Each structure stands twice: as structure tokens, then as C-alpha cells.
Gaussian input, Z-matrix of N, CA and C with variables (Angstrom, degrees):
# hf/3-21g

backbone

0 1
 N
 C     1     B1
 C     2     B2     1     A1
 N     3     B3     2     A2     1     D1
 C     4     B4     3     A3     2     D2
 C     5     B5     4     A4     3     D3
 N     6     B6     5     A5     4     D4
 C     7     B7     6     A6     5     D5
 C     8     B8     7     A7     6     D6
 N     9     B9     8     A8     7     D7
 C    10    B10     9     A9     8     D8
 C    11    B11    10    A10     9     D9
 N    12    B12    11    A11    10    D10
 C    13    B13    12    A12    11    D11
 C    14    B14    13    A13    12    D12
 N    15    B15    14    A14    13    D13
 C    16    B16    15    A15    14    D14
 C    17    B17    16    A16    15    D15
 N    18    B18    17    A17    16    D16
 C    19    B19    18    A18    17    D17
 C    20    B20    19    A19    18    D18
 N    21    B21    20    A20    19    D19
 C    22    B22    21    A21    20    D20
 C    23    B23    22    A22    21    D21
 N    24    B24    23    A23    22    D22
 C    25    B25    24    A24    23    D23
 C    26    B26    25    A25    24    D24
 N    27    B27    26    A26    25    D25
 C    28    B28    27    A27    26    D26
 C    29    B29    28    A28    27    D27
 N    30    B30    29    A29    28    D28
 C    31    B31    30    A30    29    D29
 C    32    B32    31    A31    30    D30
 N    33    B33    32    A32    31    D31
 C    34    B34    33    A33    32    D32
 C    35    B35    34    A34    33    D33
 N    36    B36    35    A35    34    D34
 C    37    B37    36    A36    35    D35
 C    38    B38    37    A37    36    D36
 N    39    B39    38    A38    37    D37
 C    40    B40    39    A39    38    D38
 C    41    B41    40    A40    39    D39
 N    42    B42    41    A41    40    D40
 C    43    B43    42    A42    41    D41
 C    44    B44    43    A43    42    D42
 N    45    B45    44    A44    43    D43
 C    46    B46    45    A45    44    D44
 C    47    B47    46    A46    45    D45
 N    48    B48    47    A47    46    D46
 C    49    B49    48    A48    47    D47
 C    50    B50    49    A49    48    D48
 N    51    B51    50    A50    49    D49
 C    52    B52    51    A51    50    D50
 C    53    B53    52    A52    51    D51
 N    54    B54    53    A53    52    D52
 C    55    B55    54    A54    53    D53
 C    56    B56    55    A55    54    D54
 N    57    B57    56    A56    55    D55
 C    58    B58    57    A57    56    D56
 C    59    B59    58    A58    57    D57
 N    60    B60    59    A59    58    D58
 C    61    B61    60    A60    59    D59
 C    62    B62    61    A61    60    D60
 N    63    B63    62    A62    61    D61
 C    64    B64    63    A63    62    D62
 C    65    B65    64    A64    63    D63
 N    66    B66    65    A65    64    D64
 C    67    B67    66    A66    65    D65
 C    68    B68    67    A67    66    D66
 N    69    B69    68    A68    67    D67
 C    70    B70    69    A69    68    D68
 C    71    B71    70    A70    69    D69
 N    72    B72    71    A71    70    D70
 C    73    B73    72    A72    71    D71
 C    74    B74    73    A73    72    D72
 N    75    B75    74    A74    73    D73
 C    76    B76    75    A75    74    D74
 C    77    B77    76    A76    75    D75
 N    78    B78    77    A77    76    D76
 C    79    B79    78    A78    77    D77
 C    80    B80    79    A79    78    D78
 N    81    B81    80    A80    79    D79
 C    82    B82    81    A81    80    D80
 C    83    B83    82    A82    81    D81
 N    84    B84    83    A83    82    D82
 C    85    B85    84    A84    83    D83
 C    86    B86    85    A85    84    D84
 N    87    B87    86    A86    85    D85
 C    88    B88    87    A87    86    D86
 C    89    B89    88    A88    87    D87
 N    90    B90    89    A89    88    D88
 C    91    B91    90    A90    89    D89
 C    92    B92    91    A91    90    D90
 N    93    B93    92    A92    91    D91
 C    94    B94    93    A93    92    D92
 C    95    B95    94    A94    93    D93
 N    96    B96    95    A95    94    D94
 C    97    B97    96    A96    95    D95
 C    98    B98    97    A97    96    D96
 N    99    B99    98    A98    97    D97
 C   100   B100    99    A99    98    D98
 C   101   B101   100   A100    99    D99
 N   102   B102   101   A101   100   D100
 C   103   B103   102   A102   101   D101
 C   104   B104   103   A103   102   D102
 N   105   B105   104   A104   103   D103
 C   106   B106   105   A105   104   D104
 C   107   B107   106   A106   105   D105
 N   108   B108   107   A107   106   D106
 C   109   B109   108   A108   107   D107
 C   110   B110   109   A109   108   D108
 N   111   B111   110   A110   109   D109
 C   112   B112   111   A111   110   D110
 C   113   B113   112   A112   111   D111
 N   114   B114   113   A113   112   D112
 C   115   B115   114   A114   113   D113
 C   116   B116   115   A115   114   D114
 N   117   B117   116   A116   115   D115
 C   118   B118   117   A117   116   D116
 C   119   B119   118   A118   117   D117
 N   120   B120   119   A119   118   D118
 C   121   B121   120   A120   119   D119
 C   122   B122   121   A121   120   D120
 N   123   B123   122   A122   121   D121
 C   124   B124   123   A123   122   D122
 C   125   B125   124   A124   123   D123
 N   126   B126   125   A125   124   D124
 C   127   B127   126   A126   125   D125
 C   128   B128   127   A127   126   D126
 N   129   B129   128   A128   127   D127
 C   130   B130   129   A129   128   D128
 C   131   B131   130   A130   129   D129
 N   132   B132   131   A131   130   D130
 C   133   B133   132   A132   131   D131
 C   134   B134   133   A133   132   D132
 N   135   B135   134   A134   133   D133
 C   136   B136   135   A135   134   D134
 C   137   B137   136   A136   135   D135
 N   138   B138   137   A137   136   D136
 C   139   B139   138   A138   137   D137
 C   140   B140   139   A139   138   D138
 N   141   B141   140   A140   139   D139
 C   142   B142   141   A141   140   D140
 C   143   B143   142   A142   141   D141
 N   144   B144   143   A143   142   D142
 C   145   B145   144   A144   143   D143
 C   146   B146   145   A145   144   D144
 N   147   B147   146   A146   145   D145
 C   148   B148   147   A147   146   D146
 C   149   B149   148   A148   147   D147
 N   150   B150   149   A149   148   D148
 C   151   B151   150   A150   149   D149
 C   152   B152   151   A151   150   D150
 N   153   B153   152   A152   151   D151
 C   154   B154   153   A153   152   D152
 C   155   B155   154   A154   153   D153
 N   156   B156   155   A155   154   D154
 C   157   B157   156   A156   155   D155
 C   158   B158   157   A157   156   D156
 N   159   B159   158   A158   157   D157
 C   160   B160   159   A159   158   D158
 C   161   B161   160   A160   159   D159
 N   162   B162   161   A161   160   D160
 C   163   B163   162   A162   161   D161
 C   164   B164   163   A163   162   D162
 N   165   B165   164   A164   163   D163
 C   166   B166   165   A165   164   D164
 C   167   B167   166   A166   165   D165
 N   168   B168   167   A167   166   D166
 C   169   B169   168   A168   167   D167
 C   170   B170   169   A169   168   D168
 N   171   B171   170   A170   169   D169
 C   172   B172   171   A171   170   D170
 C   173   B173   172   A172   171   D171
 N   174   B174   173   A173   172   D172
 C   175   B175   174   A174   173   D173
 C   176   B176   175   A175   174   D174
 N   177   B177   176   A176   175   D175
 C   178   B178   177   A177   176   D176
 C   179   B179   178   A178   177   D177
 N   180   B180   179   A179   178   D178
 C   181   B181   180   A180   179   D179
 C   182   B182   181   A181   180   D180
 N   183   B183   182   A182   181   D181
 C   184   B184   183   A183   182   D182
 C   185   B185   184   A184   183   D183
 N   186   B186   185   A185   184   D184
 C   187   B187   186   A186   185   D185
 C   188   B188   187   A187   186   D186
 N   189   B189   188   A188   187   D187
 C   190   B190   189   A189   188   D188
 C   191   B191   190   A190   189   D189
 N   192   B192   191   A191   190   D190
 C   193   B193   192   A192   191   D191
 C   194   B194   193   A193   192   D192
 N   195   B195   194   A194   193   D193
 C   196   B196   195   A195   194   D194
 C   197   B197   196   A196   195   D195
 N   198   B198   197   A197   196   D196
 C   199   B199   198   A198   197   D197
 C   200   B200   199   A199   198   D198
 N   201   B201   200   A200   199   D199
 C   202   B202   201   A201   200   D200
 C   203   B203   202   A202   201   D201
 N   204   B204   203   A203   202   D202
 C   205   B205   204   A204   203   D203
 C   206   B206   205   A205   204   D204
 N   207   B207   206   A206   205   D205
 C   208   B208   207   A207   206   D206
 C   209   B209   208   A208   207   D207
 N   210   B210   209   A209   208   D208
 C   211   B211   210   A210   209   D209
 C   212   B212   211   A211   210   D210
 N   213   B213   212   A212   211   D211
 C   214   B214   213   A213   212   D212
 C   215   B215   214   A214   213   D213
 N   216   B216   215   A215   214   D214
 C   217   B217   216   A216   215   D215
 C   218   B218   217   A217   216   D216
 N   219   B219   218   A218   217   D217
 C   220   B220   219   A219   218   D218
 C   221   B221   220   A220   219   D219
 N   222   B222   221   A221   220   D220
 C   223   B223   222   A222   221   D221
 C   224   B224   223   A223   222   D222
 N   225   B225   224   A224   223   D223
 C   226   B226   225   A225   224   D224
 C   227   B227   226   A226   225   D225
 N   228   B228   227   A227   226   D226
 C   229   B229   228   A228   227   D227
 C   230   B230   229   A229   228   D228
 N   231   B231   230   A230   229   D229
 C   232   B232   231   A231   230   D230
 C   233   B233   232   A232   231   D231
 N   234   B234   233   A233   232   D232
 C   235   B235   234   A234   233   D233
 C   236   B236   235   A235   234   D234
 N   237   B237   236   A236   235   D235
 C   238   B238   237   A237   236   D236
 C   239   B239   238   A238   237   D237
 N   240   B240   239   A239   238   D238
 C   241   B241   240   A240   239   D239
 C   242   B242   241   A241   240   D240
 N   243   B243   242   A242   241   D241
 C   244   B244   243   A243   242   D242
 C   245   B245   244   A244   243   D243
 N   246   B246   245   A245   244   D244
 C   247   B247   246   A246   245   D245
 C   248   B248   247   A247   246   D246
 N   249   B249   248   A248   247   D247
 C   250   B250   249   A249   248   D248
 C   251   B251   250   A250   249   D249
 N   252   B252   251   A251   250   D250
 C   253   B253   252   A252   251   D251
 C   254   B254   253   A253   252   D252
 N   255   B255   254   A254   253   D253
 C   256   B256   255   A255   254   D254
 C   257   B257   256   A256   255   D255
 N   258   B258   257   A257   256   D256
 C   259   B259   258   A258   257   D257
 C   260   B260   259   A259   258   D258
 N   261   B261   260   A260   259   D259
 C   262   B262   261   A261   260   D260
 C   263   B263   262   A262   261   D261
 N   264   B264   263   A263   262   D262
 C   265   B265   264   A264   263   D263
 C   266   B266   265   A265   264   D264
 N   267   B267   266   A266   265   D265
 C   268   B268   267   A267   266   D266
 C   269   B269   268   A268   267   D267
 N   270   B270   269   A269   268   D268
 C   271   B271   270   A270   269   D269
 C   272   B272   271   A271   270   D270
 N   273   B273   272   A272   271   D271
 C   274   B274   273   A273   272   D272
 C   275   B275   274   A274   273   D273
 N   276   B276   275   A275   274   D274
 C   277   B277   276   A276   275   D275
 C   278   B278   277   A277   276   D276
 N   279   B279   278   A278   277   D277
 C   280   B280   279   A279   278   D278
 C   281   B281   280   A280   279   D279
 N   282   B282   281   A281   280   D280
 C   283   B283   282   A282   281   D281
 C   284   B284   283   A283   282   D282
 N   285   B285   284   A284   283   D283
 C   286   B286   285   A285   284   D284
 C   287   B287   286   A286   285   D285
 N   288   B288   287   A287   286   D286
 C   289   B289   288   A288   287   D287
 C   290   B290   289   A289   288   D288
 N   291   B291   290   A290   289   D289
 C   292   B292   291   A291   290   D290
 C   293   B293   292   A292   291   D291
 N   294   B294   293   A293   292   D292
 C   295   B295   294   A294   293   D293
 C   296   B296   295   A295   294   D294
 N   297   B297   296   A296   295   D295
 C   298   B298   297   A297   296   D296
 C   299   B299   298   A298   297   D297
 N   300   B300   299   A299   298   D298
 C   301   B301   300   A300   299   D299
 C   302   B302   301   A301   300   D300
 N   303   B303   302   A302   301   D301
 C   304   B304   303   A303   302   D302
 C   305   B305   304   A304   303   D303
 N   306   B306   305   A305   304   D304
 C   307   B307   306   A306   305   D305
 C   308   B308   307   A307   306   D306

   B1=1.4385
   B2=1.5282
   B3=1.3337
   B4=1.4533
   B5=1.5155
   B6=1.3172
   B7=1.4515
   B8=1.5208
   B9=1.3154
   B10=1.4490
   B11=1.5103
   B12=1.3156
   B13=1.4532
   B14=1.5156
   B15=1.3171
   B16=1.4567
   B17=1.5070
   B18=1.3102
   B19=1.4559
   B20=1.5077
   B21=1.3145
   B22=1.4578
   B23=1.5103
   B24=1.3180
   B25=1.4644
   B26=1.5244
   B27=1.3312
   B28=1.4642
   B29=1.5236
   B30=1.3456
   B31=1.4566
   B32=1.5205
   B33=1.3207
   B34=1.4619
   B35=1.5162
   B36=1.3147
   B37=1.4556
   B38=1.5109
   B39=1.3175
   B40=1.4574
   B41=1.5164
   B42=1.3171
   B43=1.4610
   B44=1.5167
   B45=1.3251
   B46=1.4586
   B47=1.5184
   B48=1.3034
   B49=1.4445
   B50=1.5263
   B51=1.3493
   B52=1.4617
   B53=1.5146
   B54=1.3271
   B55=1.4638
   B56=1.5235
   B57=1.3354
   B58=1.4566
   B59=1.5245
   B60=1.3232
   B61=1.4628
   B62=1.5224
   B63=1.3336
   B64=1.4594
   B65=1.5193
   B66=1.3268
   B67=1.4558
   B68=1.5136
   B69=1.3302
   B70=1.4590
   B71=1.5187
   B72=1.2981
   B73=1.4557
   B74=1.5298
   B75=1.3420
   B76=1.4672
   B77=1.5207
   B78=1.3294
   B79=1.4641
   B80=1.5160
   B81=1.3350
   B82=1.4617
   B83=1.5165
   B84=1.3325
   B85=1.4633
   B86=1.5142
   B87=1.3177
   B88=1.4610
   B89=1.5240
   B90=1.3186
   B91=1.4528
   B92=1.5296
   B93=1.3459
   B94=1.4598
   B95=1.5185
   B96=1.3240
   B97=1.4623
   B98=1.5246
   B99=1.3281
   B100=1.4625
   B101=1.5222
   B102=1.3315
   B103=1.4623
   B104=1.5297
   B105=1.3284
   B106=1.4640
   B107=1.5218
   B108=1.3256
   B109=1.4656
   B110=1.5284
   B111=1.3139
   B112=1.4644
   B113=1.5237
   B114=1.3303
   B115=1.4682
   B116=1.5239
   B117=1.3213
   B118=1.4647
   B119=1.5269
   B120=1.3207
   B121=1.4651
   B122=1.5261
   B123=1.3184
   B124=1.4682
   B125=1.5367
   B126=1.3480
   B127=1.4661
   B128=1.5214
   B129=1.3265
   B130=1.4651
   B131=1.5207
   B132=1.3242
   B133=1.4755
   B134=1.5129
   B135=1.3363
   B136=1.4662
   B137=1.5326
   B138=1.3336
   B139=1.4644
   B140=1.5308
   B141=1.3275
   B142=1.4574
   B143=1.5307
   B144=1.3289
   B145=1.4737
   B146=1.5269
   B147=1.3262
   B148=1.4601
   B149=1.5273
   B150=1.3203
   B151=1.4579
   B152=1.5286
   B153=1.3247
   B154=1.4604
   B155=1.5272
   B156=1.3243
   B157=1.4625
   B158=1.5385
   B159=1.3351
   B160=1.4628
   B161=1.5225
   B162=1.3090
   B163=1.4650
   B164=1.5318
   B165=1.3471
   B166=1.4621
   B167=1.5211
   B168=1.3406
   B169=1.4621
   B170=1.5256
   B171=1.3284
   B172=1.4664
   B173=1.5311
   B174=1.3410
   B175=1.4704
   B176=1.5281
   B177=1.3194
   B178=1.4641
   B179=1.5291
   B180=1.3539
   B181=1.4633
   B182=1.5246
   B183=1.3284
   B184=1.4619
   B185=1.5258
   B186=1.3306
   B187=1.4689
   B188=1.5314
   B189=1.3428
   B190=1.4607
   B191=1.5245
   B192=1.3388
   B193=1.4663
   B194=1.5233
   B195=1.3223
   B196=1.4603
   B197=1.5206
   B198=1.3221
   B199=1.4613
   B200=1.5237
   B201=1.3150
   B202=1.4652
   B203=1.5156
   B204=1.3272
   B205=1.4628
   B206=1.5244
   B207=1.3386
   B208=1.4648
   B209=1.5235
   B210=1.3351
   B211=1.4641
   B212=1.5265
   B213=1.3273
   B214=1.4605
   B215=1.5241
   B216=1.3344
   B217=1.4661
   B218=1.5227
   B219=1.3123
   B220=1.4666
   B221=1.5125
   B222=1.3537
   B223=1.4594
   B224=1.5326
   B225=1.3231
   B226=1.4548
   B227=1.5317
   B228=1.3142
   B229=1.4592
   B230=1.5245
   B231=1.3301
   B232=1.4579
   B233=1.5254
   B234=1.3194
   B235=1.4590
   B236=1.5273
   B237=1.3272
   B238=1.4626
   B239=1.5192
   B240=1.3376
   B241=1.4670
   B242=1.5247
   B243=1.3202
   B244=1.4608
   B245=1.5182
   B246=1.3083
   B247=1.4601
   B248=1.5268
   B249=1.3168
   B250=1.4652
   B251=1.5201
   B252=1.3296
   B253=1.4665
   B254=1.5296
   B255=1.3150
   B256=1.4743
   B257=1.5240
   B258=1.3243
   B259=1.4654
   B260=1.5278
   B261=1.3200
   B262=1.4678
   B263=1.5340
   B264=1.3417
   B265=1.4707
   B266=1.5232
   B267=1.3241
   B268=1.4644
   B269=1.5244
   B270=1.3380
   B271=1.4635
   B272=1.5259
   B273=1.3263
   B274=1.4647
   B275=1.5221
   B276=1.3253
   B277=1.4663
   B278=1.5219
   B279=1.3219
   B280=1.4628
   B281=1.5274
   B282=1.3212
   B283=1.4527
   B284=1.5167
   B285=1.3178
   B286=1.4661
   B287=1.5204
   B288=1.3207
   B289=1.4508
   B290=1.5306
   B291=1.3344
   B292=1.4609
   B293=1.5126
   B294=1.3454
   B295=1.4619
   B296=1.5296
   B297=1.3200
   B298=1.4591
   B299=1.5146
   B300=1.3278
   B301=1.4600
   B302=1.5199
   B303=1.3069
   B304=1.4755
   B305=1.5094
   B306=1.3221
   B307=1.4587
   B308=1.4866
   A1=107.14
   A2=117.14
   A3=121.23
   A4=109.71
   A5=115.55
   A6=122.47
   A7=107.67
   A8=116.76
   A9=120.66
   A10=108.52
   A11=116.20
   A12=122.44
   A13=108.05
   A14=116.89
   A15=120.59
   A16=111.32
   A17=116.64
   A18=120.72
   A19=110.26
   A20=115.89
   A21=121.24
   A22=111.73
   A23=116.30
   A24=121.59
   A25=111.88
   A26=117.85
   A27=121.16
   A28=112.19
   A29=118.16
   A30=120.14
   A31=110.31
   A32=115.89
   A33=122.34
   A34=107.58
   A35=117.45
   A36=121.23
   A37=108.67
   A38=115.94
   A39=121.21
   A40=107.64
   A41=117.29
   A42=121.78
   A43=108.95
   A44=116.19
   A45=121.48
   A46=108.92
   A47=116.23
   A48=122.57
   A49=107.89
   A50=117.47
   A51=120.69
   A52=112.63
   A53=118.38
   A54=119.93
   A55=110.93
   A56=118.22
   A57=120.52
   A58=110.98
   A59=117.31
   A60=121.22
   A61=112.79
   A62=119.17
   A63=122.60
   A64=110.39
   A65=115.28
   A66=120.85
   A67=107.06
   A68=118.00
   A69=120.99
   A70=113.70
   A71=118.97
   A72=122.72
   A73=109.47
   A74=118.15
   A75=122.27
   A76=112.36
   A77=117.80
   A78=119.96
   A79=111.12
   A80=116.67
   A81=119.92
   A82=111.02
   A83=117.37
   A84=120.35
   A85=110.80
   A86=116.69
   A87=121.27
   A88=110.61
   A89=116.72
   A90=121.62
   A91=111.02
   A92=116.70
   A93=120.39
   A94=110.85
   A95=117.28
   A96=120.79
   A97=110.18
   A98=117.54
   A99=120.69
   A100=111.29
   A101=117.77
   A102=121.06
   A103=111.08
   A104=115.97
   A105=120.49
   A106=109.92
   A107=117.02
   A108=120.80
   A109=111.61
   A110=117.48
   A111=120.67
   A112=110.11
   A113=116.62
   A114=120.19
   A115=110.47
   A116=117.49
   A117=121.84
   A118=110.68
   A119=117.54
   A120=122.44
   A121=110.05
   A122=116.52
   A123=122.41
   A124=110.37
   A125=117.04
   A126=121.83
   A127=112.19
   A128=116.74
   A129=121.17
   A130=109.92
   A131=117.04
   A132=120.26
   A133=111.23
   A134=117.48
   A135=121.02
   A136=110.28
   A137=117.71
   A138=121.90
   A139=111.89
   A140=116.97
   A141=121.20
   A142=111.99
   A143=116.77
   A144=123.13
   A145=112.62
   A146=116.32
   A147=121.94
   A148=106.66
   A149=116.85
   A150=121.52
   A151=111.06
   A152=115.31
   A153=121.55
   A154=109.25
   A155=117.13
   A156=121.46
   A157=110.15
   A158=115.77
   A159=120.38
   A160=112.50
   A161=118.05
   A162=123.16
   A163=109.79
   A164=116.64
   A165=119.62
   A166=111.62
   A167=118.29
   A168=120.60
   A169=112.78
   A170=117.92
   A171=120.25
   A172=110.99
   A173=116.02
   A174=122.08
   A175=110.78
   A176=116.35
   A177=122.45
   A178=107.19
   A179=117.84
   A180=120.09
   A181=112.49
   A182=115.72
   A183=122.30
   A184=107.61
   A185=118.31
   A186=120.37
   A187=113.29
   A188=118.04
   A189=121.35
   A190=108.96
   A191=116.06
   A192=122.56
   A193=107.04
   A194=116.47
   A195=119.73
   A196=110.61
   A197=114.96
   A198=122.42
   A199=106.79
   A200=116.64
   A201=120.58
   A202=111.35
   A203=115.82
   A204=121.57
   A205=113.56
   A206=117.56
   A207=121.16
   A208=110.53
   A209=114.81
   A210=121.46
   A211=107.51
   A212=116.68
   A213=122.45
   A214=106.61
   A215=115.59
   A216=121.73
   A217=109.35
   A218=116.69
   A219=123.75
   A220=109.77
   A221=116.07
   A222=122.32
   A223=112.55
   A224=116.33
   A225=121.99
   A226=110.09
   A227=116.91
   A228=121.30
   A229=110.44
   A230=115.56
   A231=122.23
   A232=107.32
   A233=116.46
   A234=121.13
   A235=109.64
   A236=115.76
   A237=121.35
   A238=109.78
   A239=115.44
   A240=121.06
   A241=112.26
   A242=116.50
   A243=119.74
   A244=109.57
   A245=116.37
   A246=120.70
   A247=111.03
   A248=115.17
   A249=122.55
   A250=106.24
   A251=116.83
   A252=119.32
   A253=111.96
   A254=118.32
   A255=121.70
   A256=108.43
   A257=116.11
   A258=120.73
   A259=112.98
   A260=117.41
   A261=120.57
   A262=109.49
   A263=117.41
   A264=118.68
   A265=110.50
   A266=116.77
   A267=120.59
   A268=111.22
   A269=117.03
   A270=121.18
   A271=109.76
   A272=115.82
   A273=122.56
   A274=107.06
   A275=116.15
   A276=121.10
   A277=107.06
   A278=116.53
   A279=121.74
   A280=109.10
   A281=115.52
   A282=121.32
   A283=105.86
   A284=117.08
   A285=121.39
   A286=112.18
   A287=116.60
   A288=120.48
   A289=111.34
   A290=116.85
   A291=121.65
   A292=112.72
   A293=116.79
   A294=123.25
   A295=112.20
   A296=115.36
   A297=120.84
   A298=108.25
   A299=115.66
   A300=121.31
   A301=108.15
   A302=116.58
   A303=121.79
   A304=107.92
   A305=118.36
   A306=121.08
   A307=109.37
   D1=134.19
   D2=179.96
   D3=-122.59
   D4=142.45
   D5=176.04
   D6=-123.72
   D7=137.96
   D8=176.97
   D9=-115.28
   D10=132.03
   D11=-177.53
   D12=-120.39
   D13=134.04
   D14=177.39
   D15=84.92
   D16=-167.20
   D17=179.93
   D18=-152.32
   D19=164.02
   D20=177.74
   D21=61.37
   D22=-136.89
   D23=-176.76
   D24=-67.87
   D25=-19.65
   D26=-177.28
   D27=-93.50
   D28=13.08
   D29=-178.12
   D30=-71.49
   D31=136.93
   D32=-179.82
   D33=-120.44
   D34=132.79
   D35=176.02
   D36=-106.14
   D37=129.03
   D38=179.05
   D39=-124.49
   D40=124.12
   D41=178.32
   D42=-101.21
   D43=131.96
   D44=179.17
   D45=-115.38
   D46=138.03
   D47=177.51
   D48=-88.52
   D49=120.58
   D50=-177.07
   D51=-59.13
   D52=-30.82
   D53=-179.01
   D54=-63.84
   D55=-25.07
   D56=177.08
   D57=-71.82
   D58=-27.53
   D59=-175.19
   D60=-94.45
   D61=-22.81
   D62=-176.15
   D63=-94.58
   D64=91.60
   D65=178.61
   D66=-146.18
   D67=135.75
   D68=-176.72
   D69=-75.00
   D70=-15.82
   D71=-177.64
   D72=-86.26
   D73=117.54
   D74=-177.66
   D75=-60.32
   D76=-37.47
   D77=178.71
   D78=-62.72
   D79=-41.78
   D80=177.40
   D81=-66.24
   D82=-39.77
   D83=177.71
   D84=-60.67
   D85=-44.47
   D86=179.40
   D87=-63.37
   D88=-44.00
   D89=179.24
   D90=-63.62
   D91=-43.51
   D92=178.06
   D93=-64.49
   D94=-41.38
   D95=178.01
   D96=-61.02
   D97=-42.72
   D98=178.55
   D99=-62.68
   D100=-40.18
   D101=178.70
   D102=-65.22
   D103=-44.39
   D104=179.71
   D105=-63.30
   D106=-45.23
   D107=-179.61
   D108=-66.94
   D109=-35.60
   D110=176.44
   D111=-64.41
   D112=-43.19
   D113=177.89
   D114=-64.05
   D115=-41.98
   D116=178.08
   D117=-62.76
   D118=-44.88
   D119=178.35
   D120=-59.36
   D121=-44.84
   D122=177.73
   D123=-59.15
   D124=-46.89
   D125=-178.98
   D126=-64.17
   D127=-39.16
   D128=178.36
   D129=-64.40
   D130=-45.56
   D131=178.75
   D132=-60.58
   D133=-42.72
   D134=178.42
   D135=-62.64
   D136=-42.65
   D137=-177.98
   D138=-64.03
   D139=-33.56
   D140=-179.77
   D141=-96.35
   D142=13.83
   D143=177.63
   D144=56.86
   D145=38.04
   D146=174.58
   D147=-95.00
   D148=128.01
   D149=-175.94
   D150=-54.78
   D151=136.61
   D152=-179.92
   D153=-151.91
   D154=178.13
   D155=-179.35
   D156=-70.77
   D157=167.20
   D158=-179.12
   D159=-71.66
   D160=-33.83
   D161=-176.67
   D162=-118.95
   D163=139.47
   D164=-177.61
   D165=-63.93
   D166=-32.99
   D167=-175.26
   D168=-76.78
   D169=-8.94
   D170=172.55
   D171=-102.43
   D172=-1.33
   D173=-178.68
   D174=-69.91
   D175=131.18
   D176=176.41
   D177=-117.75
   D178=103.05
   D179=-176.81
   D180=-59.93
   D181=137.28
   D182=174.55
   D183=-96.46
   D184=152.58
   D185=-178.58
   D186=-57.53
   D187=-37.50
   D188=-179.70
   D189=-139.01
   D190=129.22
   D191=175.32
   D192=-128.58
   D193=130.04
   D194=-179.29
   D195=-128.75
   D196=142.94
   D197=174.41
   D198=-149.71
   D199=112.05
   D200=-179.16
   D201=61.91
   D202=-122.64
   D203=-177.42
   D204=-91.57
   D205=4.25
   D206=-175.68
   D207=-113.48
   D208=135.08
   D209=173.40
   D210=-125.55
   D211=134.09
   D212=177.03
   D213=-114.72
   D214=119.71
   D215=-178.22
   D216=-105.69
   D217=137.18
   D218=-179.73
   D219=-113.87
   D220=118.01
   D221=173.23
   D222=54.81
   D223=47.71
   D224=-179.98
   D225=-107.20
   D226=140.22
   D227=178.74
   D228=-69.80
   D229=143.36
   D230=176.61
   D231=-104.05
   D232=123.95
   D233=179.84
   D234=-87.82
   D235=129.56
   D236=-177.93
   D237=-128.05
   D238=166.63
   D239=179.42
   D240=-71.64
   D241=-24.63
   D242=178.27
   D243=-125.83
   D244=165.05
   D245=-176.16
   D246=-71.13
   D247=128.11
   D248=176.56
   D249=-128.75
   D250=122.90
   D251=-176.31
   D252=-73.03
   D253=-33.65
   D254=179.30
   D255=-101.16
   D256=72.45
   D257=-174.65
   D258=-106.49
   D259=20.50
   D260=-177.12
   D261=-130.61
   D262=79.32
   D263=177.33
   D264=-66.92
   D265=155.48
   D266=-179.95
   D267=-62.80
   D268=-45.26
   D269=-176.01
   D270=-138.06
   D271=137.09
   D272=173.08
   D273=-126.65
   D274=133.23
   D275=175.98
   D276=-111.64
   D277=122.49
   D278=179.13
   D279=-109.94
   D280=129.77
   D281=172.54
   D282=-105.73
   D283=101.43
   D284=-174.48
   D285=-65.00
   D286=-32.28
   D287=-177.72
   D288=-70.02
   D289=-46.78
   D290=-178.84
   D291=-87.39
   D292=-11.12
   D293=-177.50
   D294=55.40
   D295=39.64
   D296=175.58
   D297=-117.06
   D298=148.72
   D299=-179.20
   D300=-122.07
   D301=141.25
   D302=173.65
   D303=-121.66
   D304=129.14
   D305=176.21
   D306=-136.76

């Protein structure tokens, strides 16, 4: 499974192994999701030249990381005009200059 984040020169390709996601144990699923999201957060920071650790597995995501016109948010609630039960995406990328958001 592949996910593409961003566009143009800032596009990031992330490959996910389905065997990591297919597990009947909810705790393992949650743990695997956290590992995948941590790796994705690390890759996004590297792509936008935001300082990070040398290895993805030692990376500890911060709630907000900013560099120039880009902000990367980790596990932050999204405020909407109406009630949305799933309002906390794992990662949000904000481009302040273009005023576009990718989640």
C-alpha cells in the first residue's frame, strides 16, 4: 500500500506493509499504527528540512513543528462548524503561504 503526501517537488512516498496492519489484536494494531505514523511524521519533517533525529525509530513527534511556511501538527484536534467524532487526524501538514492543508 502506498500513500502520497504533498505535491510537486515536496511529494513524499510512503510504503506500508499490509502484514503490519492486519492483526486481530487491537493493542498491536494501535502500536503498529503509532509506529507507521511516527515513521511518516519523521519522513515529512525530513522532506521539509525540519530538524529531526538521525533514525526514525528514535524520533519522538512533537505536537507542532514549524519551518518557514510549513507547519506539521501531530495528533491535534480539528475544530469544525459541526460536530465530527473523528476530529483528530494523526498528522496535518499546513502550508501557511498557500493556505492549503493536507491530512
